[in-house]
C-alpha positions in Angstrom: 80.1 68.8 112.8 77.2 68.3 110.4 77.7 65.2 108.1 76.3 64.3 104.8 75.8 60.5 103.5 77.9 60.8 100.3 77.4 56.7 98.8 76.6 56.2 95.3 77.0 60.3 94.6 79.0 59.7 91.7 79.9 62.3 89.0 77.0 64.6 87.3 76.1 62.0 85.1 75.5 59.1 88.2 72.6 61.4 89.8 71.2 62.9 86.0 71.0 59.3 84.2 69.5 57.4 87.2 66.2 59.6 88.2 64.2 58.1 91.2 62.3 58.8 93.8 63.3 62.2 95.4 62.4 64.1 98.6 63.6 67.9 98.8 63.5 69.2 102.6 62.5 73.1 102.8 60.3 75.0 100.3 62.7 78.1 100.2 64.3 79.5 97.0 66.9 76.9 97.5 64.2 73.7 97.4 62.3 74.9 95.2 65.0 75.4 92.8 66.2 71.8 93.5 62.8 70.3 93.2 62.3 72.2 89.5 65.4 71.1 88.6 65.3 67.6 89.8 61.9 67.3 88.1 63.6 68.7 84.5 65.4 65.6 84.9 62.9 63.2 85.5 62.9 62.7 88.9 59.4 61.7 90.9 59.7 65.0 93.4 58.1 65.5 97.1 58.7 69.3 98.2 58.4 68.9 101.9 57.9 71.9 104.2 57.1 71.4 108.1 56.0 75.0 107.7 53.2 76.6 105.3 54.2 76.8 101.6 54.0 80.5 100.1 51.2 80.0 97.4 53.4 81.7 94.3 56.1 79.1 95.3 53.4 75.9 95.5 52.2 77.0 92.2 55.3 76.9 90.4 55.9 73.6 91.8 52.6 72.3 90.9 53.1 73.8 87.5 56.5 71.6 87.4 55.1 68.4 88.0 56.1 68.3 91.6 53.9 67.0 94.6 53.3 69.1 97.7 53.5 68.6 101.5 53.3 71.0 103.8 52.8 71.4 107.9 54.7 68.3 108.2 57.1 66.0 106.6 55.2 62.9 107.4 54.7 61.8 103.3 58.8 62.7 103.3 59.3 60.0 105.8 57.3 57.8 104.3 58.4 58.0 100.3 61.8 56.1 100.8 63.3 58.1 98.4 66.4 57.2 96.7 67.7 60.9 97.2 67.4 63.5 99.5 67.9 67.0 98.9 67.8 69.6 102.1 67.5 73.1 102.9 70.8 74.4 104.3 68.7 75.8 107.4 67.9 72.2 108.5 70.9 70.6 110.4 72.3 67.2 109.1 71.5 65.9 112.5 67.9 67.0 112.5 65.6 63.9 113.6 63.6 64.4 109.9 67.0 64.0 108.3 68.1 61.1 110.6 64.5 59.5 109.7 65.8 58.6 106.0 68.6 56.7 107.4 71.0 55.4 104.6 69.5 57.3 101.8 71.7 60.0 100.3 71.3 63.5 101.7 73.0 66.5 100.0 72.5 70.0 99.5 71.2 72.4 96.4 74.4 73.4 95.5 75.7 70.2 95.3 73.0 68.7 93.3 72.8 72.0 90.5 76.6 71.8 90.3 75.9 68.0 89.0 73.8 69.2 86.2 76.3 71.8 85.2 79.1 72.3 82.6 79.6 75.6 84.0 83.0 77.2 85.0 82.1 77.7 89.1 83.8 80.4 91.0 82.8 79.8 94.7 83.3 82.5 97.4 82.8 81.9 101.1 84.0 83.7 104.3 82.6 84.5 107.7 82.3 88.5 106.3 82.9 90.1 103.0 81.2 86.8 100.8 78.6 88.7 99.5 80.4 91.9 98.5 83.2 89.9 96.9 80.5 87.4 95.3 79.0 90.6 93.6 82.3 92.0 92.9 83.7 89.2 91.2 80.2 88.4 89.1 80.3 92.5 88.0 84.1 92.0 87.0 83.1 89.0 84.7 79.8 90.8 83.9 82.0 93.8 82.4 84.2 91.4 80.5 81.2 90.4 78.5 81.0 86.8 79.8 77.9 84.5 80.1 77.8 84.5 84.0 75.5 83.8 86.8 75.7 85.3 90.0 73.6 83.8 93.2 73.8 80.8 95.4 73.2 82.1 98.6 72.5 85.4 97.6 70.0 86.1 95.0 68.7 83.4 92.6 69.9 79.6 93.4 72.2 77.7 91.0 69.4 75.4 90.9 67.0 77.6 89.6 69.2 79.3 87.3 69.8 75.7 85.6 66.0 75.4 85.1 66.6 77.6 82.4 69.8 77.5 80.9 73.5 76.6 81.8 75.7 79.5 82.1 79.6 79.3 80.9 80.3 81.0 84.2 78.9 81.0 87.7 79.8 82.8 90.4 78.8 81.1 93.7 78.1 82.7 97.1 78.5 79.5 99.4 77.7 79.2 103.7 78.9 77.0 105.8 75.7 75.6 106.2 75.5 74.5 102.0 79.2 73.2 102.5 78.2 71.0 105.2 75.7 69.3 102.5 78.5 69.0 99.5 80.0 65.8 98.6 81.7 66.2 95.1 81.5 69.8 94.9 84.4 70.8 93.3 84.8 74.6 91.8 87.5 75.5 89.3 88.4 78.6 91.4 87.6 78.9 95.4 87.7 81.9 97.8 88.1 81.8 101.6 87.7 85.2 103.0 88.1 84.6 106.4 87.1 82.5 109.7 85.6 84.3 112.4 82.7 83.3 114.8 79.6 83.1 113.4 76.6 80.3 113.8 78.5 78.8 116.5 75.2 77.9 117.4 75.0 75.3 114.9 78.5 73.8 115.5 78.1 73.2 119.3 80.0 76.3 120.0 83.1 75.1 118.3 85.0 77.3 116.1 87.0 74.7 114.7 84.0 72.6 113.6 83.0 75.7 112.0 86.4 76.4 110.0 86.1 72.4 109.1 83.0 73.1 107.1 84.6 76.7 105.8 87.3 74.2 104.2 85.0 72.1 102.4 85.2 74.8 99.8 88.6 73.2 98.5 88.2 69.8 99.7 88.0 68.2 96.1 90.2 70.5 94.1 93.2 69.5 92.4 95.8 70.5 90.7 93.9 71.9 87.8 92.2 74.5 90.4 92.8 77.5 92.4 92.5 78.1 96.0 92.3 81.4 96.9 92.8 82.4 100.6 93.7 85.1 103.4 97.5 85.1 103.8 96.8 87.0 107.6 93.6 85.5 108.6 94.6 83.1 111.8 91.9 80.8 111.9 92.2 80.1 108.4 96.0 79.8 108.7 95.3 77.3 111.4 93.1 74.9 109.1 94.8 75.4 105.8 96.3 72.3 106.0 92.4 70.8 105.3 93.0 71.9 101.9 94.4 69.4 99.4 98.2 69.8 98.8 97.6 69.9 94.8 95.4 72.8 94.5 97.3 75.9 93.2 97.2 78.2 96.4 96.9 82.2 95.9 97.4 83.9 99.1 96.1 87.5 99.9 97.0 89.8 102.7 98.2 93.7 103.5 101.7 92.2 103.8 104.3 91.9 100.9 105.2 88.2 100.3 108.8 86.9 100.1 110.0 86.8 96.7 111.2 83.7 95.4 114.9 82.6 94.9 115.3 84.2 91.4 113.6 87.4 92.5 110.3 87.0 91.1 107.1 87.8 92.9 105.2 84.6 93.7 101.7 84.8 92.8 99.1 86.1 95.1 98.0 89.7 96.2 99.0 92.3 98.2 99.1 95.6 99.5 102.3 98.0 99.3 102.6 101.9 99.2 98.9 102.4 98.9 98.5 99.9 95.8 96.9 96.7 95.5 99.3 94.2 93.8 97.9 91.4 91.8 100.7 88.5 90.8 99.6 85.8 88.4 101.8 83.5 86.2 104.3 86.5 86.8 102.2 89.0 84.8 101.8 91.8 87.7 98.3 93.8 87.7 98.7 96.8 90.6 95.7 99.8 91.3 95.3 102.3 94.0 93.6 101.3 96.6 92.1 104.7 97.0 90.7 104.3 93.4 88.6 101.5 94.5 84.6 101.8 94.8 84.5 100.3 97.8 86.8 101.9 100.6 87.7 100.5 104.2 90.9 97.6 104.7 88.0 95.1 104.7 86.9 96.1 101.3 90.7 96.0 99.9 90.9 92.3 100.8 87.2 92.0 99.0 88.7 93.5 95.7 92.1 91.5 96.4 89.8 88.3 96.2 87.8 89.3 93.9 90.8 90.5 91.3 92.7 87.4 91.9 89.9 85.3 90.9 89.0 87.4 87.8 93.1 87.1 86.7 92.9 83.3 87.2 89.9 83.6 84.8 91.7 85.2 81.9 90.1 88.5 82.5 92.1 91.8 81.0 93.5 94.1 83.5 91.7 97.0 82.0 88.4 95.1 82.6 89.1 94.4 86.1 90.6 97.9 87.0 87.4 99.7 85.3 85.0 97.2 87.4 86.6 97.7 90.7 86.4 101.6 90.4 82.9 101.7 89.3 81.2 98.8 91.5 78.4 100.3 93.4 77.9 99.3 96.9 75.2 96.7 98.0 72.3 96.8 99.6 72.2 96.4 103.4 75.9 96.5 103.6 76.9 99.7 105.2 74.7 101.6 102.2 74.1 105.2 103.0 70.5 105.9 103.2 70.1 109.3 103.9 71.3 112.6 105.9 68.5 113.8 108.1 69.7 117.5 109.5 72.9 116.6 109.1 72.3 112.9 111.0 73.9 110.4 108.8 71.8 106.9 108.6 73.5 103.7 107.4 72.2 100.5 106.9 74.1 97.6 107.6 71.6 95.2 108.5 73.6 92.3 106.8 76.4 92.4 109.2 74.6 89.8 111.2 78.1 88.4 113.4 80.6 90.5 115.7 83.4 90.6 112.9 80.9 92.3 110.6 80.1 94.9 113.2 84.0 95.7 114.0 84.4 96.3 110.6 81.5 99.0 110.3 82.3 100.6 113.5 85.9 100.9 112.8 84.9 102.5 109.6 83.2 105.3 111.0 85.2 108.2 111.9 81.9 110.4 113.4 80.3 109.5 116.9 77.9 106.7 116.4 74.1 105.7 117.8 74.5 102.0 117.1 71.3 100.0 116.6 72.1 96.2 117.3 70.4 93.3 118.7 68.1 90.3 117.4 68.7 86.5 118.0 72.2 86.1 119.2 74.1 83.6 117.6 76.6 83.0 120.5 78.3 86.1 119.9 81.5 86.9 122.2 81.1 90.8 122.0 84.4 91.2 124.0 86.4 92.9 120.5 84.0 95.3 120.1 84.5 96.8 123.5 87.2 98.8 122.8 85.3 100.3 119.5 82.5 100.8 121.4 84.1 102.7 124.2 85.9 104.7 121.6 83.2 105.3 119.2 79.6 105.0 120.4 77.6 107.5 122.3 74.5 105.3 122.6 73.0 102.0 121.9 69.6 101.1 120.7 68.5 97.4 121.4 66.4 96.2 119.0 65.3 92.8 119.6 63.3 90.3 122.0 65.8 89.7 124.5 68.6 92.1 124.8 70.3 90.8 128.0 73.2 89.6 126.3 74.0 93.1 124.8 73.1 94.8 128.4 75.9 92.4 129.8 78.4 93.2 127.4 78.2 96.8 127.1 76.5 98.6 129.6 80.2 99.7 131.1 80.9 101.1 127.8 78.4 103.4 127.0 76.1 105.7 128.9 73.2 105.2 127.6 71.5 101.6 126.3 67.6 101.8 125.0 65.4 98.7 124.6 63.1 99.0 121.5 60.9 96.1 119.8 60.3 98.4 116.7 62.1 99.5 113.9 60.2 102.8 113.3 60.7 103.2 117.3 64.8 102.2 117.1 65.0 104.7 114.2 63.0 107.5 116.0 65.2 107.0 119.6 68.7 107.0 117.7 67.7 110.2 115.9 66.8 112.0 119.3 70.1 110.6 120.7 72.2 112.1 117.8 73.7 115.5 117.1 74.3 117.2 113.8 77.4 115.1 112.2 77.0 111.9 113.8 75.8 108.8 112.2 73.2 106.5 113.3 74.5 102.9 112.4 72.3 99.8 111.8 74.9 96.7 112.1 72.7 94.2 114.6 75.5 91.4 115.0 72.5 89.4 115.2 70.3 87.3 113.2 66.8 89.0 112.4 64.2 86.2 113.1 63.2 87.5 115.8 61.2 90.8 115.1 61.9 90.4 111.0 61.7 87.5 108.1 64.8 88.3 107.2 68.2 90.6 107.7 66.6 91.8 104.0 63.2 92.8 105.3 65.1 94.4 109.0 67.0 97.0 106.5 64.3 98.2 104.3 62.3 98.7 107.0 65.2 100.6 108.6 65.1 102.7 105.0 61.3 103.3 105.5 61.8 104.5 109.0 64.6 107.0 108.2 62.5 108.3 105.2 59.6 108.8 107.5 61.7 110.9 109.9 
């Protein structure tokens, strides 16, 4: 598992009160945010990227008095920093990280949290974390609270703190970001699920990946709350890794056993078509058919978001209204258009097998499935029954589609290779009949043909509109 040097990293005041030399590795959203925040607090900062730094980002850095290195990490390694903040995309065992010896290495989320007084709600999971983060943020915003929503989505936490410190921070946190935490301690943590994802980063060992996810709760104590699935097998297997003192709030589709006095334990469940939230003996319920986001996975997301909102003392009527009027996210089962009766759905954010399973499971009409990209160690076995049942053709979109063919050639009659989005969309459209669904749900990362999953999704929507 990725490791972090945690020596000499006390509380927020320790880093903020003794600024010195800092190296920030990676000049993306999180790296630039961390560099700017560090400079604001008096650190002597070098922002180093092995690639080319975007001109606009470079200008932001220079305006903040930050030194820049691009094309290598040579200056960074020669700097002998007192602290290193690295991009989550750089593994902790990468040669450049090892080259800093005993210098403490942390991530942007860790550094930002130490400079904030915000009450933090942190959300992770293999699937659903972006939806749940956005949903929880929407509830808090509807309640009129001063809230920042970001982290692994949108603006980085550090970039936000360069402007102001909000009262509440709702943070999506990835396993890579959690690997780079030491003292990160959210008031409320949410672990939605743990399924196979990013296994290439974790030596193809799901237990190492699960241990990274469990880090979200590792510093919590009796004053904090840990919301987790009551039914996800891998979460339950690793639940003992969470501190015993933290207050646990499970959610799931089965009604829990009542307490000895007949009262219901704190948590969330589904019964008779209603979502039930129990917290401090104050019940709250609403029909799952009134939720803006439908599907079993979205009910789980709604239970987690509603449970977090109750912990934060949000009124029931505010929660109900927010869950009813929330708008679906871009690139997550986003309905794009209907062309001559063929529906096009953009699920570009589905970069793992479990996400695709949910996407296919939610479709009621025959599917032409656009899949492919950079495989992250996927095991496609769980998808085969759904593919046999629902998919009439697969359009492979990637530089190397061999693994998709090996997995699904016996499940469908037609598999077509493409390397451009416009070609994939045209092929899918010609394969589809009226009332069919063309579903972009790649199961893979996007970096072989696209800048990121957003770029992939937007190219899909542009190609659909060009039909």
